C-alpha positions in Angstrom: -17.2 -238.8 46.2 -17.2 -240.3 49.3 -17.8 -244.3 49.7 -20.5 -243.1 52.1 -22.6 -242.0 49.4 -22.4 -244.8 46.9 -23.1 -247.3 49.8 -26.1 -244.8 50.8 -26.9 -245.3 47.0 -26.9 -248.3 46.3 -29.4 -248.8 49.7 -31.8 -246.4 48.1 -31.1 -247.8 44.9 -32.2 -251.2 46.1 -34.9 -250.4 48.2 -36.5 -248.5 45.4 -35.7 -251.5 43.3 -38.5 -253.6 45.6 -40.6 -251.0 45.2 -40.2 -250.8 41.4 -41.6 -253.6 40.7 -44.4 -253.3 42.4 -44.8 -249.7 40.6 -43.5 -251.3 37.0 -46.7 -253.5 37.2 -49.3 -250.9 38.2 -48.1 -248.5 35.6 -48.0 -250.9 32.8 -52.3 -252.4 33.8 -52.9 -248.3 34.1 -51.2 -248.1 30.7 -53.1 -251.4 29.1 -56.2 -250.1 30.5 -56.0 -246.5 29.2 -54.8 -247.9 25.6 -58.0 -250.1 26.0 -60.4 -247.2 27.0 -58.5 -244.5 24.0 -59.0 -247.4 21.6 -62.3 -248.0 21.8 -63.2 -244.8 21.4 -61.4 -244.1 18.2 
């Protein structure tokens, strides 16, 4: 594979990593809320 592909790939990874932090926090928050609702229903 060409070097330019790897550099572009790492740029995308760095960009995704920045967004993934917020996304992970959001997903974990939703998971806690949903899990709490399911836990209370059972």
